[in-house]
Backbone as numpy.savetxt, mean C-alpha at the origin, in Angstrom:
# Nx Ny Nz CAx CAy CAz Cx Cy Cz
1.02 -8.57 -10.30 0.58 -7.34 -9.69 0.28 -6.28 -10.75
1.10 -6.20 -11.77 0.88 -5.20 -12.80 -0.30 -5.54 -13.70
-0.77 -6.78 -13.65 -1.90 -7.19 -14.48 -3.24 -6.81 -13.87
-3.25 -6.44 -12.60 -4.50 -6.08 -11.94 -4.87 -4.64 -12.24
-6.15 -4.40 -12.34 -6.67 -3.05 -12.54 -6.87 -2.38 -11.18
-6.94 -1.05 -11.19 -7.18 -0.33 -9.95 -8.49 -0.79 -9.31
-9.50 -1.07 -10.11 -10.80 -1.51 -9.57 -10.67 -2.82 -8.79
-9.72 -3.69 -9.19 -9.48 -4.93 -8.45 -8.96 -4.61 -7.04
-8.03 -3.67 -6.98 -7.49 -3.27 -5.68 -8.56 -2.59 -4.84
-9.33 -1.71 -5.46 -10.37 -0.99 -4.73 -11.39 -1.97 -4.14
-11.78 -2.96 -4.90 -12.74 -3.95 -4.41 -12.16 -4.73 -3.23
-10.90 -5.12 -3.32 -10.26 -5.86 -2.23 -10.14 -5.00 -0.98
-9.76 -3.75 -1.14 -9.65 -2.82 0.00 -11.02 -2.59 0.61
-12.02 -2.40 -0.24 -13.40 -2.19 0.23 -13.86 -3.39 1.06
-13.67 -4.59 0.55 -14.09 -5.79 1.26 -13.36 -5.94 2.59
-12.07 -5.66 2.57 -11.27 -5.81 3.78 -11.72 -4.81 4.85
-11.87 -3.55 4.48 -12.28 -2.53 5.45 -13.71 -2.76 5.93
-14.60 -3.15 5.03 -15.97 -3.45 5.44 -16.01 -4.60 6.43
-15.14 -5.59 6.25 -15.08 -6.72 7.18 -14.53 -6.32 8.54
-13.52 -5.46 8.55 -12.91 -5.04 9.82 -13.76 -4.01 10.55
-14.37 -3.10 9.82 -15.03 -1.95 10.42 -16.54 -1.97 10.19
-17.09 -3.13 10.07 -18.50 -3.27 9.77 -19.36 -2.64 10.86
-20.37 -1.95 10.45 -21.28 -1.35 11.42 -21.73 0.02 10.99
-22.44 0.68 11.89 -23.00 2.00 11.59 -21.95 3.10 11.58
-20.78 2.86 12.18 -19.76 3.90 12.28 -18.91 4.03 11.03
-18.92 3.03 10.15 -18.08 3.07 8.95 -18.90 2.78 7.71
-18.77 3.64 6.73 -19.37 3.43 5.42 -18.31 3.78 4.39
-17.91 2.83 3.59 -16.80 3.02 2.65 -17.04 4.23 1.75
-18.21 4.31 1.15 -18.50 5.40 0.21 -18.51 6.77 0.89
-18.91 6.81 2.14 -18.96 8.07 2.87 -17.59 8.44 3.46
-16.85 7.45 3.96 -15.66 7.72 4.76 -14.34 7.70 3.99
-14.30 7.06 2.84 -13.07 6.99 2.05 -13.17 7.99 0.90
-12.25 8.93 0.88 -12.25 9.96 -0.16 -11.43 9.51 -1.36
-10.26 8.93 -1.09 -9.42 8.47 -2.20 -8.51 7.35 -1.73
-7.98 6.63 -2.69 -7.03 5.55 -2.44 -5.85 5.79 -3.36
-4.66 5.79 -2.81 -3.43 5.94 -3.61 -2.72 4.59 -3.68
-2.34 4.22 -4.89 -1.65 2.94 -5.10 -0.24 3.20 -5.62
0.71 2.48 -5.07 2.09 2.53 -5.54 2.44 1.13 -6.02
2.55 0.97 -7.32 2.82 -0.36 -7.89 4.28 -0.80 -7.69
5.18 0.12 -7.47 6.59 -0.22 -7.44 7.08 -0.42 -6.02
7.88 -1.44 -5.85 8.42 -1.73 -4.52 9.49 -0.72 -4.16
9.74 -0.59 -2.90 10.79 0.30 -2.43 12.09 -0.49 -2.33
13.19 0.14 -2.68 14.48 -0.51 -2.62 15.21 -0.19 -1.33
15.98 -1.10 -0.88 16.80 -0.91 0.30 18.25 -1.20 -0.07
19.14 -0.50 0.56 20.55 -0.70 0.26 21.28 -1.26 1.46
22.27 -2.03 1.19 23.14 -2.55 2.24 24.57 -2.19 1.87
25.47 -2.36 2.81 26.87 -2.02 2.53 27.44 -2.84 1.39
28.23 -2.21 0.57 28.89 -2.91 -0.54 30.34 -3.16 -0.12
31.11 -3.80 -0.97 32.52 -3.98 -0.62 33.15 -2.62 -0.34
33.81 -2.51 0.77 34.38 -1.23 1.17 33.52 -0.56 2.23
32.34 -1.14 2.50 31.44 -0.69 3.54 31.13 0.81 3.44
30.68 1.27 2.26 30.39 2.69 2.06 29.23 3.18 2.93
28.34 2.29 3.36 27.24 2.71 4.23 27.79 3.17 5.57
28.75 2.46 6.11 29.30 2.80 7.43 30.06 4.12 7.39
30.77 4.41 6.30 31.56 5.62 6.27 30.81 6.80 5.64
29.53 6.61 5.32 28.68 7.69 4.87 28.86 8.15 3.44
29.29 7.26 2.55 29.39 7.64 1.14 28.09 7.51 0.43
């Protein structure tokens, strides 16, 4: 994932949206102003020994 350039993602998003929304009502260049990419995954936490999640620590 980190080896891909932003242009790779933009091309994939463009192709996907053009395929889903093809027609006179959607034009990628006209309708998309910007694309924000977040390379990092989001973390989730679960209870640890002592169940600190349940007691609100």
